[in-house]
C-alpha positions in Angstrom: 68.7 -26.9 32.9 66.7 -30.3 32.8 63.5 -30.0 30.9 60.5 -32.3 31.1 59.4 -34.0 28.0 55.7 -34.4 27.1 54.0 -37.5 26.0 56.4 -39.9 27.6 55.4 -43.5 27.5 53.2 -44.4 30.7 54.7 -47.1 32.9 53.2 -50.6 32.3 51.3 -50.5 35.7 49.3 -47.5 34.7 48.6 -48.8 31.1 47.3 -52.0 32.8 44.9 -50.3 35.1 43.8 -47.5 32.7 44.0 -48.9 29.1 42.8 -46.6 26.3 39.3 -47.3 25.2 36.8 -45.9 22.8 34.1 -44.1 24.7 31.0 -42.6 23.3 30.4 -39.0 23.7 27.8 -37.9 26.1 24.2 -37.7 24.6 22.9 -34.2 23.5 19.5 -32.6 23.1 18.6 -29.2 22.0 21.3 -26.5 21.7 24.3 -28.1 23.1 22.6 -29.2 26.2 23.7 -32.5 27.6 21.0 -35.0 28.7 21.5 -36.1 32.4 21.0 -39.7 32.9 19.3 -40.7 36.3 21.8 -40.6 39.0 20.4 -43.4 41.3 22.0 -46.2 39.3 25.2 -44.4 39.3 25.5 -44.1 42.9 24.7 -47.8 43.4 27.4 -48.9 41.1 29.9 -46.4 42.3 28.9 -47.2 45.9 29.7 -50.9 45.4 33.0 -50.0 43.8 34.0 -47.5 46.3 33.7 -50.0 49.3 35.8 -52.6 47.7 38.5 -49.8 46.8 38.3 -48.5 50.3 39.1 -51.9 51.7 42.2 -52.2 49.5 43.5 -48.5 50.5 43.1 -49.3 54.0 45.8 -52.0 53.4 48.2 -49.4 51.7 47.8 -46.7 49.1 50.3 -48.7 47.0 47.7 -51.6 46.7 45.3 -49.1 44.6 46.6 -50.2 41.4 45.9 -53.8 42.1 42.6 -52.9 43.5 41.6 -51.1 40.3 42.8 -53.9 38.4 40.5 -56.3 40.1 37.6 -53.9 39.6 38.4 -53.9 35.9 38.5 -57.4 36.0 35.0 -57.7 37.3 33.8 -55.2 34.7 32.7 -52.8 37.5 35.1 -50.2 36.1 33.7 -50.2 32.6 30.1 -50.1 34.3 30.6 -46.7 35.7 28.5 -44.6 33.5 30.5 -41.4 32.1 28.0 -38.6 31.8 30.4 -35.6 31.7 29.6 -33.3 28.7 33.1 -33.1 27.2 32.1 -30.9 24.3 29.4 -28.9 26.0 30.0 -25.2 25.0 31.3 -23.1 27.9 29.8 -19.9 28.9 31.5 -17.1 26.6 31.3 -13.4 26.3 29.1 -11.9 23.7 30.1 -8.7 21.8 28.2 -6.0 19.9 30.2 -4.5 17.1 29.5 -1.6 14.7 29.5 -1.6 10.9 33.3 -1.4 10.8 33.7 -4.5 13.2 34.6 -2.6 16.3 33.5 -3.8 19.7 31.3 -1.4 21.4 29.8 -3.6 24.1 30.5 -6.8 26.0 28.0 -8.9 27.8 28.8 -11.9 30.0 27.8 -14.1 33.1 31.3 -15.5 33.1 34.2 -13.6 31.8 36.1 -15.9 29.6 38.1 -15.4 26.5 38.8 -18.9 24.9 42.3 -19.5 23.7 44.0 -22.1 21.7 47.1 -24.3 22.6 49.2 -22.3 20.4 48.2 -19.2 22.4 49.3 -20.4 25.6 52.9 -19.1 26.8 55.2 -22.0 27.3 56.1 -20.4 30.7 52.6 -20.6 31.7 52.3 -24.4 30.7 55.6 -25.2 32.5 54.4 -23.4 35.6 50.9 -25.1 35.6 52.5 -28.5 35.1 55.0 -28.1 37.9 52.3 -27.1 40.5 49.1 -28.8 39.3 50.0 -32.0 37.7 53.8 -32.8 37.0 53.0 -36.3 35.6 50.3 -35.0 33.4 52.0 -36.2 30.1 52.8 -39.5 31.8 49.6 -40.7 33.4 46.3 -41.6 31.7 44.0 -39.3 33.5 44.5 -40.3 37.0 47.4 -40.1 39.2 46.9 -43.4 41.0 49.2 -42.9 44.2 48.0 -39.5 44.6 44.5 -40.3 44.5 44.9 -43.2 46.8 46.5 -41.2 49.6 43.7 -38.5 49.1 40.9 -40.9 49.2 42.4 -42.8 52.3 43.0 -39.5 54.2 39.3 -38.3 53.4 38.0 -41.7 54.4 39.7 -41.7 57.7 38.3 -38.1 58.5 41.4 -36.0 57.9 41.6 -32.7 56.2 40.0 -32.7 52.7 42.4 -33.4 50.0 41.7 -33.2 46.3 44.9 -34.8 44.5 43.3 -34.6 41.2 45.3 -34.6 37.9 44.7 -31.7 35.4 42.2 -34.1 33.6 40.1 -34.7 36.8 40.0 -31.0 37.6 38.9 -30.4 34.1 36.1 -33.1 34.4 35.1 -31.6 37.8 35.0 -27.9 36.2 32.6 -29.3 33.5 30.3 -31.1 35.9 30.0 -27.8 38.0 29.4 -25.8 34.9 26.5 -28.3 34.0 25.0 -28.1 37.3 21.6 -26.4 37.4 20.5 -26.9 40.8 22.2 -26.2 44.2 22.2 -30.0 45.0 24.0 -30.7 41.6 26.5 -27.9 42.3 27.2 -29.6 45.9 27.5 -33.0 44.4 30.0 -31.8 41.8 32.1 -30.2 44.7 32.0 -33.4 46.8 35.3 -35.2 47.6 33.8 -38.5 48.7 35.1 -41.8 47.3 32.3 -42.2 45.1 32.9 -38.8 43.6 36.6 -39.4 43.2 36.1 -42.6 41.5 33.4 -41.0 39.2 35.9 -38.5 38.2 38.7 -41.0 37.5 36.4 -43.0 35.4 35.4 -39.8 33.5 39.0 -38.5 33.1 40.0 -41.9 31.8 37.2 -41.7 29.1 38.4 -38.2 28.4 42.0 -39.5 27.7 40.6 -42.0 25.6 39.1 -39.4 23.3 41.1 -36.3 23.5 44.8 -35.6 23.1 46.8 -34.2 26.1 47.0 -30.9 24.5 43.3 -30.7 23.9 42.7 -31.6 27.6 45.3 -29.0 28.9 43.8 -26.3 26.7 40.2 -27.0 27.8 41.4 -27.1 31.3 42.8 -23.7 31.3 39.8 -22.4 29.4 37.3 -23.6 32.2 39.3 -23.0 35.4 38.5 -20.1 37.6 41.2 -17.7 38.4 39.4 -15.2 40.9 38.3 -11.7 40.4 35.5 -12.9 37.9 38.0 -14.3 35.4 37.2 -17.7 33.9 39.9 -19.1 31.8 43.5 -18.1 31.2 42.4 -15.6 28.5 40.3 -13.5 30.8 42.7 -13.9 33.8 45.7 -12.6 31.8 43.6 -9.6 30.8 42.1 -9.1 34.4 45.4 -9.1 36.2 48.1 -8.1 33.7 46.1 -6.5 30.8 47.8 -9.0 28.4 47.3 -12.1 26.5 48.2 -15.6 27.5 50.9 -15.9 24.8 52.7 -12.8 26.1 52.9 -13.9 29.8 56.4 -13.6 31.7 57.7 -15.9 34.2 56.7 -13.8 36.8 53.2 -13.6 35.8 52.8 -17.2 34.7 53.7 -18.4 38.0 51.6 -16.0 39.8 48.5 -17.1 37.6 49.1 -20.8 38.0 49.4 -20.4 41.8 46.0 -18.6 41.9 44.1 -21.9 40.8 45.0 -23.7 43.9 42.5 -21.2 45.7 41.3 -18.1 43.7 39.9 -16.6 46.9 42.9 -17.0 49.1 45.4 -16.0 46.5 43.7 -13.3 44.6 46.4 -10.7 44.0 44.1 -7.8 44.1 42.8 -8.7 47.4 45.8 -10.7 49.2 48.8 -9.5 47.5 51.1 -10.9 49.9 49.5 -14.3 50.1 49.7 -14.3 46.0 53.4 -13.4 46.2 54.1 -16.3 48.5 52.1 -18.6 46.3 54.0 -17.5 43.2 57.3 -18.2 45.1 55.8 -21.7 45.9 55.2 -22.2 42.2 58.6 -21.0 41.2 60.2 -23.5 43.6 58.3 -26.3 42.3 59.4 -25.3 38.7 63.0 -25.8 39.9 62.2 -29.1 41.5 60.5 -30.3 38.4 63.2 -29.0 35.9 61.3 -26.4 34.4 63.6 -23.5 35.3 66.8 -23.2 37.2 67.4 -21.9 40.8 69.0 -18.8 39.6 66.2 -17.7 37.4 63.6 -18.6 40.1 65.4 -16.6 42.8 65.7 -13.5 40.4 61.9 -13.8 39.7 61.1 -14.1 43.4 62.8 -10.6 43.9 60.3 -9.0 41.5 57.0 -7.5 42.6 53.8 -9.1 41.3 53.8 -6.3 38.7 50.0 -6.2 38.3 48.3 -4.2 35.6 44.7 -4.9 36.2 41.9 -4.0 34.0 38.3 -4.4 34.6 36.5 -5.8 31.6 33.4 -3.5 30.6 30.4 -5.8 31.4 26.9 -4.8 30.1 25.3 -1.8 28.2 25.9 0.7 31.0 29.7 0.3 30.6 29.5 0.1 26.7 30.5 3.0 24.4 27.0 3.4 23.2 24.6 2.4 25.9 21.3 3.5 24.3 22.1 1.6 21.3 23.4 -1.4 23.2 20.3 -1.6 25.4 18.0 -1.3 22.3 19.7 -4.2 20.7 19.8 -6.2 23.9 16.0 -5.8 24.6 15.4 -6.7 20.9 17.0 -9.9 21.5 15.7 -10.8 25.0 12.0 -10.0 24.0 12.2 -12.0 20.7 11.0 -15.5 21.3 12.9 -16.9 18.3 16.1 -16.9 20.4 14.6 -18.9 23.3 11.3 -20.0 24.8 11.6 -17.8 27.8 13.1 -14.5 28.8 15.6 -16.5 30.9 16.6 -18.5 28.1 17.1 -15.6 25.8 19.1 -13.9 28.4 21.2 -17.1 28.8 22.0 -17.0 25.2 23.0 -13.4 25.2 25.1 -13.6 28.4 26.7 -17.1 28.0 26.4 -18.0 24.3 29.5 -16.2 22.9 27.6 -14.2 20.4 29.1 -11.9 17.9 26.3 -9.2 17.3 26.9 -7.4 14.2 25.0 -4.0 14.2 24.6 -1.3 11.6 25.6 1.5 14.0 27.7 4.0 12.2 30.3 5.7 14.7 30.4 8.7 12.6 26.7 9.2 12.7 26.4 8.3 16.4 29.2 10.8 17.3 27.4 13.5 15.4 24.0 12.7 17.2 25.5 12.5 20.6 27.6 15.6 20.2 24.7 17.7 19.1 22.6 16.4 21.7 24.9 17.2 24.5 25.6 20.6 23.1 21.9 21.4 23.0 20.9 20.3 26.6 22.9 19.5 29.8 22.2 16.3 31.3 20.6 18.0 34.2 18.2 20.0 32.0 14.6 19.2 32.6 14.1 18.7 28.9 15.5 15.7 27.2 16.1 14.8 23.6 16.0 11.7 21.7 17.6 11.2 18.3 17.0 8.3 15.9 18.9 8.0 12.5 18.0 5.4 9.9 19.2 4.4 6.5 16.7 4.9 3.9 16.1 1.8 1.7 17.6 -0.7 4.2 16.1 -0.1 7.7 19.6 0.1 9.2 19.5 2.0 12.4 22.7 4.0 12.3 22.4 5.9 15.6 20.4 6.4 18.7 21.2 9.3 21.0 20.1 11.2 23.9 21.5 14.1 25.9 21.2 12.2 29.1 24.0 9.8 30.4 23.0 6.3 31.1 22.4 5.3 34.7 20.1 5.5 37.7 21.3 8.6 39.2 18.5 11.0 38.3 20.0 13.8 40.2 22.9 13.6 38.0 20.7 13.7 34.9 21.1 10.1 34.2 18.4 8.0 32.6 17.7 4.4 31.8 14.9 5.3 29.2 15.3 4.8 25.4 14.0 8.0 24.5 14.9 7.5 20.8 12.6 4.3 20.6 10.0 5.3 23.3 6.5 5.4 21.5 5.2 7.8 24.2 5.4 11.4 22.2 3.0 13.3 20.2 4.9 14.1 16.8 3.1 17.2 16.1 3.1 18.5 12.6 5.9 16.1 11.5 2.9 14.0 10.8 1.5 16.5 8.2 3.4 14.9 5.2 1.7 11.6 5.9 -1.6 13.3 5.3 -0.5 15.0 2.2 0.8 11.6 1.0 -2.6 9.8 1.5 -4.2 12.9 -0.3 -1.8 12.7 -3.4 -2.1 9.1 -3.6 -5.9 9.6 -4.0 -5.3 12.1 -6.8 -4.9 15.3 -4.7 -2.8 18.1 -6.3 -0.3 19.9 -4.0 -1.2 23.1 -6.1 -4.8 22.9 -4.7 -5.9 26.3 -3.1 -7.9 26.6 -0.2 -8.7 29.6 2.0 -7.6 28.5 5.3 -9.2 30.2 8.3 -7.8 31.2 11.5 -10.1 28.5 13.1 -11.9 25.7 11.6 -14.4 23.3 12.6 -14.9 20.1 10.2 -18.2 19.0 9.6 -18.3 15.5 10.6 -15.1 15.1 12.6 -14.2 15.4 16.3 -12.9 18.9 17.0 -11.9 20.7 20.4 -13.8 23.6 21.8 -13.8 26.5 19.5 -12.4 24.4 16.7 -8.9 23.9 15.4 -6.5 27.0 15.4 -3.4 27.6 13.8 -0.1 28.4 15.9 -0.6 31.5 17.9 -4.0 31.8 16.2 -2.1 32.9 13.3 -3.8 33.6 9.8 -4.0 31.2 7.0 -5.4 32.6 3.8 -5.4 31.4 0.3 -2.8 28.7 0.4 -1.6 25.8 -1.8 -1.0 22.5 -0.1 2.7 23.3 -0.6 2.4 26.6 1.1 0.3 24.9 3.8 3.0 22.5 4.6 5.9 25.1 4.4 4.0 27.4 6.9 2.6 24.4 8.7 -1.1 25.7 8.6 -3.1 23.5 10.9 -6.5 24.5 9.6 -5.6 23.5 6.0 -4.5 20.0 7.2 -7.5 19.6 9.1 -9.5 20.3 5.9 -7.2 18.1 4.1 -7.8 15.1 6.4 -11.5 15.7 6.2 -11.3 15.3 2.3 -8.9 12.5 2.5 -10.4 10.5 5.3 -9.0 9.8 8.8 -8.8 6.0 8.5 -7.1 6.3 5.0 -4.6 8.7 6.4 -4.0 6.5 9.5 -3.4 3.4 7.1 -0.8 5.7 5.2 0.9 6.3 8.4 1.3 2.5 9.2 2.4 1.8 5.8 5.3 4.4 5.9 6.5 3.0 9.0 4.6 4.4 11.9 3.7 1.2 13.8 2.2 2.8 16.8 -0.8 4.2 14.9 -3.5 1.7 15.1 -7.1 1.8 13.9 -8.0 -1.5 15.7 -7.0 -2.3 19.4 -4.0 -0.9 21.1 -3.9 1.8 23.8 -4.7 4.5 21.7 -6.8 3.4 18.5 -7.5 6.0 15.8 -11.1 6.5 15.1 -12.8 7.7 11.8 -13.7 11.0 13.4 -10.3 11.6 14.8 -9.2 14.6 12.8 -6.5 15.6 15.3 -4.4 12.9 13.8 -3.1 15.4 11.0 -1.9 17.4 13.7 0.1 14.5 15.3 -2.0 14.1 18.5 -1.3 10.5 18.7 1.8 9.0 20.4 4.7 7.5 18.4 8.6 7.5 18.8 11.6 9.3 17.3 12.6 6.0 15.4 9.3 5.6 13.8 9.1 9.1 12.7 12.6 8.8 11.3 11.5 5.7 9.4 8.6 7.4 7.8 10.9 10.1 6.6 13.4 7.5 5.3 10.5 5.9 3.3 9.9 9.1 1.6 13.6 9.6 1.1 13.8 6.1 -0.5 11.3 6.7 -3.2 8.6 4.9 -1.2 10.5 1.8 -0.1 9.5 1.1 3.7 12.0 -1.3 5.7 11.7 -2.4 9.2 14.3 -0.8 11.5 16.9 -3.2 12.2 19.7 -3.2 14.8 21.2 -6.6 14.1 22.6 -7.5 10.6 24.3 -10.8 11.7 24.3 -12.9 14.9 27.1 -15.6 14.9 27.4 -18.0 17.9 30.9 -19.5 19.0 32.4 -18.1 16.1 30.8 -20.1 13.4 27.2 -20.8 13.9 25.0 -18.3 12.1 21.7 -17.6 13.9 18.6 -16.2 11.9 18.0 -12.4 12.7 15.1 -10.2 11.7 14.9 -9.1 8.2 14.2 -5.5 7.1 11.3 -6.8 4.7 12.1 -3.7 2.5 8.6 -3.1 0.6 7.5 -0.7 -2.1 4.6 0.8 -0.1 4.3 4.3 -1.9 4.3 4.8 -5.5 7.7 6.4 -6.4 6.0 9.3 -8.1 3.9 10.1 -5.0 7.0 9.9 -2.9 8.8 12.1 -5.2 5.9 14.7 -4.9 6.3 14.8 -1.2 10.0 15.1 -1.4 9.8 18.2 -3.5 7.4 19.9 -1.1 9.6 18.9 1.8 12.8 19.9 0.1 11.5 23.5 -0.5 10.5 23.5 3.1 14.1 23.6 3.8 15.8 25.4 1.0 12.8 27.0 -0.8 12.1 30.5 -1.6 9.0 30.9 0.8 10.3 33.4 3.6 7.7 32.0 6.0 8.8 28.3 5.6 9.5 26.7 9.0 12.1 24.2 8.3 14.9 26.7 6.9 17.0 25.9 9.9 17.6 22.3 8.7 19.7 23.4 5.7 23.1 21.6 5.4 24.3 22.5 1.9 22.9 19.5 0.2 19.5 18.2 -0.8 17.3 17.4 2.2 13.8 17.2 3.2 12.4 18.4 6.3 9.4 19.2 8.6 8.9 20.8 12.0 6.7 19.8 14.6 5.3 21.3 17.6 3.0 19.2 19.8 -0.4 20.7 21.1 0.0 22.9 24.2 3.8 22.9 23.6 4.1 19.1 24.8 7.1 18.5 22.7 9.0 20.0 19.8 10.3 18.1 16.8 12.3 18.3 13.6 12.2 15.2 11.1 13.9 15.0 7.8 16.3 13.2 5.4 18.8 13.0 2.7 18.9 10.0 0.5 21.5 8.5 2.9 20.0 8.9 6.1 16.6 10.0 7.8 16.8 11.6 11.2 14.1 12.6 13.7 14.8 14.7 16.8 12.5 14.9 19.8 12.6 17.4 22.5 10.4 17.3 25.6 9.9 17.0 29.3 10.0 13.0 30.1 7.6 13.7 33.1 5.0 14.6 30.6 4.6 17.3 27.9 1.1 18.5 28.7 1.7 19.0 32.5 5.5 20.2 31.7 5.2 21.9 28.4 8.1 23.4 26.3 8.0 26.7 27.8 10.7 28.7 29.7 13.4 26.4 28.2 17.0 26.8 27.7 18.8 25.0 24.7 22.1 25.7 23.1 22.5 28.4 25.8 19.5 30.3 24.7 16.2 31.0 26.5 12.8 30.1 24.9 9.6 31.4 26.3 7.9 29.1 24.0 9.7 26.3 22.0 8.9 25.5 18.5 10.2 22.8 16.3 12.0 25.1 14.1 14.1 26.5 17.0 16.3 24.3 18.9 15.1 21.0 17.5 16.1 22.2 14.1 19.4 23.5 15.1 20.0 19.9 16.9 18.9 18.2 13.7 21.1 20.4 11.6 24.3 19.8 13.6 23.7 16.1 13.6 23.1 15.8 9.9 26.1 18.3 8.9 28.5 16.3 11.0 27.0 12.9 10.0 27.4 13.7 6.2 31.1 15.0 6.3 32.9 13.1 3.6 30.1 11.5 2.1 28.9 12.2 -1.5 26.2 14.6 -2.5 23.2 12.4 -3.4 19.9 13.2 -5.2 16.4 11.9 -4.3 15.0 9.3 -6.5 12.9 10.8 -9.3 9.2 10.1 -9.8 9.6 7.8 -12.6 12.1 5.5 -10.8 11.3 1.8 -11.1 9.4 0.3 -8.4 11.1 -1.9 -5.9 12.9 -5.0 -7.5 11.8 -8.3 -6.2 15.2 -9.8 -5.7 16.3 -9.4 -1.9 20.1 -10.0 -1.1 20.4 -13.3 0.5 22.2 -13.6 4.1 25.4 -15.2 3.7 27.4 -13.8 6.9 28.8 -16.8 8.6 29.1 -18.9 5.7 32.2 -20.3 4.0 33.2 -18.1 0.9 32.5 -21.0 -1.4 28.9 -21.5 0.0 28.4 -17.7 0.0 29.5 -17.5 -3.4 26.9 -20.1 -4.7 24.1 -18.5 -2.8 24.6 -15.1 -4.3 25.1 -16.1 -7.8 22.2 -18.5 -7.6 20.1 -15.2 -6.5 21.4 -13.5 -9.5 24.1 -11.2 -7.9 27.8 -10.8 -8.7 30.3 -10.9 -6.0 33.4 -8.7 -5.0 35.7 -9.4 -2.2 36.9 -6.4 0.0 40.7 -6.0 0.1 40.7 -5.6 3.9 39.7 -8.5 6.1 37.4 -7.9 9.2 39.0 -6.8 12.6 36.9 -9.1 14.9 37.0 -9.9 18.7 35.6 -13.2 17.9 36.9 -14.6 14.7 35.5 -16.9 12.3 37.9 -19.3 10.6 39.8 -18.1 7.5 37.7 -17.8 4.3 34.4 -17.0 6.0 32.0 -14.1 5.5 31.9 -11.6 8.3 30.0 -8.8 6.6 28.5 -7.9 3.3 27.3 -4.9 1.7 24.5 -4.5 0.8 23.2 -6.1 3.9 20.9 -9.1 3.9 17.4 -8.4 2.8 18.1 -5.2 0.8 16.2 -5.1 -2.4 18.6 -5.0 -5.4 18.2 -5.5 -9.1 19.7 -8.8 -10.5 23.4 -8.4 -11.5 24.1 -6.0 -8.7 27.5 -6.6 -7.1 27.7 -7.6 -3.5 30.9 -6.8 -1.5 32.0 -9.5 0.9 34.1 -8.9 3.8 36.1 -12.0 4.9 37.4 -13.2 8.3 41.0 -12.6 9.5 43.5 -14.7 7.8 41.4 -14.9 4.6 43.1 -14.6 1.1 41.5 -11.4 -0.5 42.9 -12.1 -3.9 41.1 -15.1 -4.9 39.8 -15.4 -8.5 36.0 -15.8 -8.3 34.3 -18.0 -10.9 30.8 -16.6 -11.4 
């Protein structure tokens, strides 16, 4: 069988008309944007060229080469400006990955999976050349005779003809992609003489800068294949659930044929037309010597053999919709990623980002499973669960019992309950008051005779004063006992002694950002004693962060959902730091932890948090908001802190937690020590399976070291090694490379443990995970 050879020497006539020349790249401004020069001058020059060329074409298409030679002789050819952004980045998929490197969400405006020349099946390349541009490896970007015929036909009013080479089609695709207005898009789709000559000039410039294989690869990555697929990578996945290197002749011929008219030949919509077009491609392959007649005939007998797959686009179709939406909003609301919401959304959906998150699949599954076991999706009560890692701020899981979506009748929601700061935390706030008091010298052994009702002397109070749950008794109690039994009147007295504003400041320090003493929708005043009972709104994530601060020995970190952000496989973008800070003396934190440990696993038979026991050291506290507006359980191990909220999203005061069914059990009135404690216990027990038992930091632990782990994700190994050793850390290489949907080149850092921004002592080892293809047995000089 005859086979076409690539890179054959061009005929002398073509070399004379289109000599190779050095052409400067298009100017750039900003993040990869291409500056557009004024079009008026371009139109004038091209118009002049077009008239002269058309006169030659009217004589005969064969005169085109001579006509173009004359143009070049008068410098008109070189005067045509080339403004095509050859190197402008293409819109690409962005992906979110969990802490193990597994993709759980894909976001895109154009579904595109870029491929390299080596990843293209030879069968597809043959089919493409046969049907699109058989002389691709012979011409210099412009097929003179074909273009001449098309221009003459169009000029004389015939049917519109393109007759573009692959290089010209690529130029047109780039021009269309760069268009920002309807007028620019219409101009890019124009088939006038001016436009064709402009494309021809740009194609010649492209061939002067790039190799044939580079142009071919870029073309197949930009072309539209129908059904929302841009580029051969996405097309192979969309129609056949495969990759370009694995395409069969049948598949390759169909995909090459689609390019001529993606709407008409879409095999999912018009299978018969697609099959007929495939057969035409096979015939062309025979004519051009890319296959033999017998093989083509046998392939024509085959059905299209489609195996379509729809790429999951957006958070709603992701594995973890709540977490995905939270991360998405954190990026689109952050001005550091663009000056406008539109610019930030453009970066997210077109920027080819690899968004690395600390989401832990085991923890997420534990929280999600417990939430769904507790409450059916259509239950009027919802649950919000947030899990955060003490000492790093990494958000490990966000979950709710309701599936993501807009069908409220089916129990769906698009509300981020785990991070929504609209819920009163109830008595989960009391340890904050205790921390403020202990910091001021108060002893947890202090005894006070707590009455059934109490009216503070100089603070605000409700009618009749503050009361205990169910108007229960208090009596002579230590602060420890008052915490275990959640005695309201003791804690109103304690905030009276400590100070409301000092307590509010402690809440802010520990991570409850919604509490404010100045401004905001609900500022805390100096007389607001109800703060100690959690009568101000916050979110499950903020409550979890407070308990993470206790569990880490007083180290408060900002919650983070993004540990690294990599664009186009190599460019590392800045991400928010956890900014871990020692906000509470380790001795004070240890005191609070001791009290809260005994609330779960102590000996007091009246302790409220005993339902949170999981067979390892834990701290815990129940919470029941006033008038049963919500029920909570919050607590932590040294490895993770979790807060559980349960309530009616329509408003807890108007729709209290009464007559509720959870875990198949009816509750006339629900307290935090009931279903919320059970939900918390199930989450934490499953989340800790296979993890070592850890102890809480002692009171004499050293305060937070001042050295923060630098961010080296996205750096070459040598640069990362230098940055870490300069900061005083040692480096280890993980024996396993990363599993990544968007790969960095070999020997780049994909992940690190501890994560960037984590405070560690000098000399602490930092484990680096390298990109696929990296050597992991390298000897490090440190």
